[in-house]
C-alpha positions as CSV (number, residue, x, y, z in Angstrom):
1,M,26.2,195.0,-109.1
2,T,29.5,193.9,-109.2
3,A,32.2,194.1,-111.8
4,D,35.3,191.8,-112.4
5,L,38.2,194.2,-114.9
6,H,41.1,191.6,-115.2
7,I,39.8,188.4,-117.2
8,H,41.8,186.1,-119.2
9,T,40.1,183.8,-122.1
10,T,41.7,181.2,-124.4
11,A,42.3,183.7,-127.0
12,S,45.8,184.1,-124.6
13,D,46.5,181.9,-121.6
14,G,43.0,181.2,-120.0
15,R,41.0,177.6,-119.9
16,L,37.4,179.3,-120.4
17,T,36.9,180.7,-124.3
18,P,35.5,184.2,-124.5
19,W,31.7,182.9,-124.6
20,E,32.2,181.0,-121.4
21,V,33.5,183.9,-119.5
22,V,30.5,185.5,-120.9
23,T,28.3,182.8,-119.5
24,R,30.0,182.3,-116.4
25,A,29.7,186.3,-115.6
26,S,26.1,186.6,-116.4
27,E,25.1,183.0,-114.1
28,K,27.0,185.1,-111.2
29,G,25.3,188.1,-111.8
30,L,28.3,190.8,-112.8
31,Q,27.2,193.7,-114.4
32,F,30.3,194.7,-115.8
33,I,33.4,192.7,-117.1
34,A,36.6,193.3,-119.2
35,I,38.2,190.8,-121.4
36,T,42.0,191.5,-121.1
37,D,43.8,189.0,-122.4
38,H,47.8,189.3,-123.2
39,D,48.7,191.0,-126.5
40,T,45.2,190.0,-128.4
41,I,42.1,191.3,-128.9
42,D,40.7,188.2,-130.4
43,G,38.7,187.2,-127.5
44,F,36.5,190.5,-127.3
45,I,36.1,190.9,-131.2
46,S,34.9,187.1,-131.3
47,L,31.6,188.3,-129.0
48,Q,30.9,191.3,-130.6
49,H,28.4,189.6,-133.1
50,L,26.8,187.8,-130.0
51,P,24.0,188.6,-127.8
52,T,25.4,190.0,-124.3
53,P,23.2,188.8,-121.9
54,T,21.3,191.6,-119.7
55,P,22.3,193.5,-117.8
56,L,25.8,192.5,-118.6
57,T,28.1,195.2,-119.9
58,I,31.5,193.7,-122.1
59,I,34.8,196.3,-121.9
60,P,37.0,195.8,-124.3
61,G,40.3,195.3,-122.8
62,I,44.1,194.0,-123.2
63,E,47.0,193.3,-121.0
64,F,50.4,194.0,-122.3
65,S,53.7,192.8,-121.0
66,T,56.9,195.5,-120.8
67,D,60.2,195.2,-119.6
68,L,62.1,197.3,-117.9
69,P,65.8,196.2,-116.6
70,H,65.0,194.2,-113.7
71,N,61.5,194.3,-113.6
72,E,58.3,193.3,-115.3
73,V,55.9,195.6,-115.9
74,H,51.8,194.6,-116.8
75,I,49.6,197.7,-118.3
76,L,46.3,197.1,-119.2
77,G,44.3,199.3,-121.7
78,Y,40.4,199.3,-121.5
79,F,37.8,201.2,-123.9
80,I,40.4,200.4,-126.4
81,D,39.3,200.7,-130.4
82,T,39.6,197.4,-131.3
83,T,40.0,198.4,-135.5
84,N,42.6,201.1,-134.6
85,E,44.9,199.9,-137.6
86,T,48.2,201.3,-135.5
87,L,47.2,199.0,-132.6
88,K,45.9,195.8,-135.1
89,K,49.3,196.3,-136.9
90,Q,51.6,196.2,-133.5
91,L,49.8,193.4,-132.2
92,A,50.6,191.4,-135.5
93,I,54.1,191.9,-134.4
94,I,53.6,190.9,-130.8
95,I,52.1,187.5,-131.9
96,N,54.3,187.0,-134.4
97,D,57.2,187.1,-132.4
98,R,55.5,185.0,-129.6
99,I,55.6,182.2,-132.1
100,T,59.0,182.2,-132.6
101,R,59.9,182.6,-129.1
102,V,57.5,179.4,-128.4
103,Q,59.7,177.3,-130.7
104,R,62.9,178.4,-129.8
105,M,61.5,177.8,-125.9
106,V,61.1,174.2,-127.3
107,E,64.6,173.3,-129.0
108,R,65.6,175.0,-125.5
109,L,63.7,172.3,-123.3
110,H,65.0,169.6,-125.8
111,Q,68.6,170.6,-125.1
112,L,68.0,170.6,-121.2
113,G,66.7,167.1,-121.3
114,Y,63.0,167.8,-121.4
115,P,61.5,166.9,-124.9
116,V,58.3,168.6,-125.3
117,S,56.6,168.1,-129.0
118,L,55.8,171.6,-130.0
119,A,52.6,170.2,-132.2
120,R,51.6,169.4,-128.6
121,V,52.0,172.8,-127.7
122,N,50.3,174.4,-130.7
123,E,47.9,171.8,-129.8
124,I,47.2,173.1,-126.1
125,A,47.2,176.5,-127.4
126,G,44.3,175.7,-129.7
127,E,43.1,178.7,-131.5
128,A,45.2,181.1,-129.2
129,K,47.1,183.5,-131.0
130,A,48.9,184.6,-127.7
131,I,50.5,181.5,-127.1
132,G,52.9,181.5,-124.7
133,R,55.0,179.9,-121.5
134,P,51.3,178.7,-119.8
135,H,50.9,176.7,-123.2
136,V,54.7,175.2,-122.9
137,A,54.3,174.8,-119.3
138,K,51.2,172.5,-119.3
139,A,52.7,170.4,-122.2
140,L,56.0,170.0,-119.5
141,V,53.3,168.5,-116.8
142,E,51.3,166.2,-119.2
143,A,54.9,164.9,-120.1
144,G,55.7,164.2,-116.9
145,Y,58.3,166.3,-116.2
146,F,56.4,168.6,-113.2
147,T,53.2,168.4,-110.9
148,S,52.0,171.4,-111.6
149,I,52.2,174.7,-114.6
150,Q,53.5,176.9,-111.4
151,D,56.4,174.3,-111.1
152,A,57.2,174.2,-114.2
153,F,57.2,177.9,-114.1
154,N,59.5,178.0,-110.9
155,G,61.9,175.0,-112.5
156,L,62.4,176.2,-115.8
157,L,59.9,178.8,-117.0
158,E,60.4,182.0,-115.0
159,K,62.1,184.9,-116.4
160,N,66.1,184.5,-116.2
161,G,65.0,180.6,-115.8
162,P,67.1,178.0,-117.6
163,A,64.4,177.5,-120.6
164,Y,63.0,181.1,-120.3
165,I,63.6,183.1,-123.7
166,P,62.8,186.8,-123.7
167,H,60.3,188.3,-126.6
168,Y,59.5,191.6,-128.2
169,K,58.0,194.3,-126.3
170,L,57.5,197.3,-126.3
171,S,58.5,200.0,-123.4
172,P,56.0,201.6,-120.7
173,G,56.0,204.5,-122.5
174,Q,55.1,203.1,-125.8
175,V,52.2,201.0,-124.5
176,I,50.7,204.3,-122.9
177,E,51.1,206.0,-126.1
178,L,49.6,203.1,-127.8
179,I,46.4,202.7,-125.8
180,H,45.8,206.3,-125.8
181,L,46.4,206.3,-129.2
182,A,43.6,204.0,-129.6
183,G,41.4,205.7,-127.8
184,G,41.7,203.9,-124.2
185,L,42.6,203.9,-120.5
186,A,46.0,203.0,-119.8
187,V,46.3,201.4,-116.3
188,L,49.0,199.7,-114.0
189,A,47.9,196.3,-113.4
190,H,49.0,194.3,-110.2
191,P,51.4,197.2,-109.0
192,G,52.1,195.0,-105.6
193,L,53.5,192.7,-108.1
194,V,55.9,195.0,-109.9
195,G,58.4,194.9,-107.4
196,S,59.2,198.4,-106.5
197,D,56.7,201.3,-105.6
198,A,59.1,203.6,-106.9
199,I,58.6,202.0,-110.3
200,V,54.4,202.5,-110.0
201,Q,55.5,206.2,-109.3
202,E,57.5,206.1,-113.0
203,M,54.6,204.9,-115.0
204,I,52.1,207.9,-113.2
205,E,54.7,210.1,-114.5
206,L,54.8,208.2,-117.9
207,G,51.2,209.4,-118.0
208,I,49.5,206.1,-116.8
209,D,45.7,206.7,-116.5
210,G,44.9,204.2,-113.3
211,V,46.0,201.7,-111.2
212,E,44.7,198.5,-110.5
213,A,44.6,198.6,-106.4
214,Y,42.2,196.0,-106.0
215,H,43.5,192.8,-107.1
216,P,44.1,189.1,-105.2
217,S,47.8,189.4,-105.2
218,H,47.6,192.1,-102.8
219,D,47.1,192.7,-98.9
220,E,44.8,195.1,-97.6
221,E,48.3,197.3,-97.0
222,Q,49.0,197.4,-100.5
223,T,45.5,198.2,-101.6
224,K,45.3,201.1,-99.3
225,T,48.8,202.6,-100.5
226,Y,47.7,202.4,-104.2
227,L,44.1,203.8,-103.5
228,A,46.2,206.7,-101.9
229,Y,48.2,206.9,-104.9
230,A,45.3,207.5,-107.1
231,E,43.9,209.7,-104.7
232,A,47.1,211.8,-104.8
233,H,47.6,211.8,-108.3
234,H,44.0,211.9,-109.6
235,I,43.9,209.0,-111.8
236,V,41.1,206.3,-111.5
237,V,40.9,203.2,-109.9
238,T,40.5,200.0,-111.4
239,G,40.5,196.1,-110.0
240,G,39.6,192.6,-110.9
241,S,40.6,188.4,-110.5
242,D,43.2,188.3,-112.9
243,F,40.6,185.1,-113.8
244,H,42.5,182.5,-115.6
245,A,40.7,179.2,-114.9
246,I,43.9,177.7,-113.7
247,P,44.0,175.8,-110.9
248,G,45.9,177.6,-107.9
249,R,46.1,180.6,-109.8
250,F,44.5,183.7,-108.3
251,P,40.9,182.8,-107.8
252,Q,39.8,180.0,-109.9
253,D,35.9,180.6,-110.0
254,L,34.7,183.7,-111.9
255,G,32.5,185.8,-109.5
256,T,34.4,185.4,-106.3
257,F,37.1,188.6,-106.6
258,T,35.0,191.7,-107.9
259,V,34.6,195.0,-107.4
260,P,32.0,197.2,-106.9
261,D,30.3,198.3,-110.4
262,S,31.0,202.1,-109.7
263,I,34.7,201.4,-110.3
264,A,33.7,200.4,-113.7
265,V,31.2,203.2,-114.1
266,R,33.9,205.7,-113.3
267,L,35.9,204.2,-116.1
268,Q,33.4,204.7,-118.7
269,Q,32.8,208.6,-117.5
270,A,37.3,208.8,-117.7
271,V,36.8,207.8,-121.5
272,Q,34.3,210.2,-122.2
273,E,36.1,212.7,-120.6
274,R,38.9,212.5,-122.7
275,L,37.1,212.0,-125.9
276,D,35.6,215.6,-124.7
277,I,39.3,217.2,-123.9
278,K,39.9,215.8,-127.4
279,K,36.9,217.5,-129.1
280,A,37.1,220.8,-127.2
C-alpha cells in the first residue's frame, strides 16, 4: 500500500483535474492521497460529492507560500476543516490578491517587451482561482518567447526576476496558527528547498507539526537529515511527489514517487491526538 501526500490539480497550477487525479491514483493502486493545491481548497471540495474509488482515501490539504526576508517557505496543511469560516475568509483575500498580481505581471511583461494577453493567461488558468506564475509562464511559451515553463521562470518570473511581482502572503507563524485553527496539522514542505536548516529549526520552534522529509528534490542525505529532525523534535514525517503533471517538473506521472501508507496513518493519529487534547 502506498501514499502520495503532495498533489496539485487544476484548482491551482496542476494539469489534471481533481477527478483525473483521483482516477489516476486509483489506477496506480494508491491508498492515500492528499490534494494540496496552492492557496485554495476548491479541488478537494469539488470531490466531496463524488464517489471515491475503494480503497482510496482523499485527505483534505492545502499548500501556503510564506516569505521570510531572503527565503520562501511553503507550509502544507493536512486534515483541515474546509468549512472553517476564518480559513475561507483568509483564502479569499489571498486569491483576490493573486488576480491583481497577475494583472500587474502582464503589464510588466508588456513594458519589458514580452506582450502576452491577460485574457489568454486567464484562459490557461481555466477554473483555477489560484492563478499564478505557471499560467503566465505557459502564455510566454505559447507566444514563442521561451521553449519551456522553467525557462520562462529562469528568464523573467523567478523571485526578484525582471517580471516578478510580490504578492500578499501570511507569515509562517500566521499560517501555522490558521491551519491549527482549522483543525489541521501544519507541515514544512520540501525543507531542502528552503535554503537554510536554521529556518527549518525556526519553523519547529514556531510550532510546526511535521516536516516533508520525502520529496523528489531531496537526496538521500537530506532525507536522513529531516528524518532525524522529526525524531529529535517528536514531530511527524510526511512525503509526496509535489505532482503537477508538468513536463520536467518533479515526477510527471502520478504513482512514481510514493511513501508508505503508514505515514498517512500516522498523520491521522496525530490529528486525533490533537482533538483528544482539546477535549480533555
